[in-house]
C-alpha positions as CSV (number, residue, x, y, z in Angstrom):
1,M,5.6,-38.9,6.4
2,N,3.6,-42.0,7.3
3,K,0.0,-42.4,6.2
4,P,-2.6,-41.7,8.9
5,A,-4.0,-44.9,10.3
6,T,-6.7,-44.0,12.8
7,R,-9.8,-41.8,12.3
8,E,-8.3,-39.2,14.7
9,E,-5.0,-39.1,12.7
10,K,-6.9,-38.7,9.5
11,D,-9.0,-35.9,11.0
12,R,-5.9,-34.2,12.3
13,Q,-4.2,-34.5,8.8
14,I,-7.3,-33.1,7.1
15,R,-7.3,-30.1,9.5
16,R,-3.6,-29.6,8.8
17,E,-4.1,-29.6,5.1
18,A,-7.1,-27.2,5.3
19,R,-5.1,-24.8,7.6
20,A,-2.1,-24.9,5.2
21,T,-4.3,-24.2,2.2
22,F,-6.0,-21.3,4.0
23,I,-2.5,-19.8,4.9
24,L,-1.5,-20.1,1.2
25,F,-4.7,-18.3,0.2
26,A,-4.0,-15.5,2.7
27,I,-0.5,-15.1,1.4
28,C,-1.7,-14.9,-2.2
29,F,-4.4,-12.4,-1.2
30,V,-2.0,-10.2,0.7
31,W,0.5,-10.4,-2.2
32,H,-2.1,-9.5,-4.8
33,V,-3.8,-6.6,-2.9
34,G,-0.5,-5.4,-1.4
35,W,1.3,-4.9,-4.7
36,A,-1.9,-3.6,-6.4
37,F,-2.6,-0.9,-3.8
38,G,1.0,-0.3,-2.8
39,L,2.4,0.5,-6.2
40,S,-0.8,1.8,-8.0
41,G,0.1,5.5,-7.6
42,T,3.8,5.2,-8.6
43,G,3.3,5.4,-12.4
44,I,6.3,3.0,-13.0
45,R,5.9,1.0,-16.2
46,V,7.7,-2.0,-17.5
47,A,7.2,-2.9,-21.2
48,G,4.3,-0.6,-21.3
49,L,2.5,-2.3,-18.3
50,P,2.1,-0.8,-14.9
51,L,4.5,-2.3,-12.4
52,W,1.7,-2.8,-9.8
53,W,-0.1,-5.0,-12.4
54,L,2.9,-7.1,-13.2
55,L,3.7,-7.8,-9.6
56,S,0.1,-8.3,-8.4
57,T,-1.6,-10.3,-11.2
58,P,1.1,-12.6,-12.9
59,G,3.1,-12.4,-9.7
60,V,0.4,-13.9,-7.5
61,F,0.1,-16.8,-10.1
62,V,3.8,-17.6,-9.6
63,V,3.4,-17.4,-5.8
64,A,0.3,-19.7,-5.9
65,V,2.0,-22.3,-8.1
66,I,5.1,-22.4,-5.9
67,G,2.9,-22.6,-2.8
68,V,0.8,-25.5,-4.3
69,V,3.9,-27.4,-5.2
70,Y,5.2,-26.9,-1.6
71,L,1.9,-28.1,-0.2
72,L,1.8,-31.2,-2.4
73,K,5.3,-32.2,-1.5
74,K,5.4,-31.3,2.2
75,V,1.9,-31.1,3.6
76,F,-0.6,-33.2,1.8
77,V,-0.7,-37.0,2.4
78,D,-2.3,-39.5,0.1
79,M,-4.7,-41.5,2.3
80,D,-7.7,-43.8,2.0
81,F,-10.9,-42.3,3.4
82,E,-12.7,-45.7,3.5
83,E,-12.8,-47.0,7.1
84,G,-13.8,-50.6,6.2
85,G,-11.9,-51.0,3.0
86,A,-13.5,-52.5,-0.2
87,D,-16.2,-54.3,1.8
88,N,-17.8,-51.0,2.8
89,D,-19.0,-50.0,-0.8
90,R,-22.7,-49.9,0.1
């Protein structure tokens, strides 16, 4: 993807990145709460730990890491926020 050049393109990219980050947060929240409440009454255990805990707590970490890697590769763009370049330091 090309780097945004105009102020409007930069603003659009910033909103896109913020929206994608919020969507990842929502996915992680639903994953964590869904597995925790969905399996909490089953009593299933794996290696002495409740299945709901294994899927909700370490599972959400894995989902978050995969999501962040995706965001970094496909959504985020490295761009300069300075409008005037190096002359605009003051």
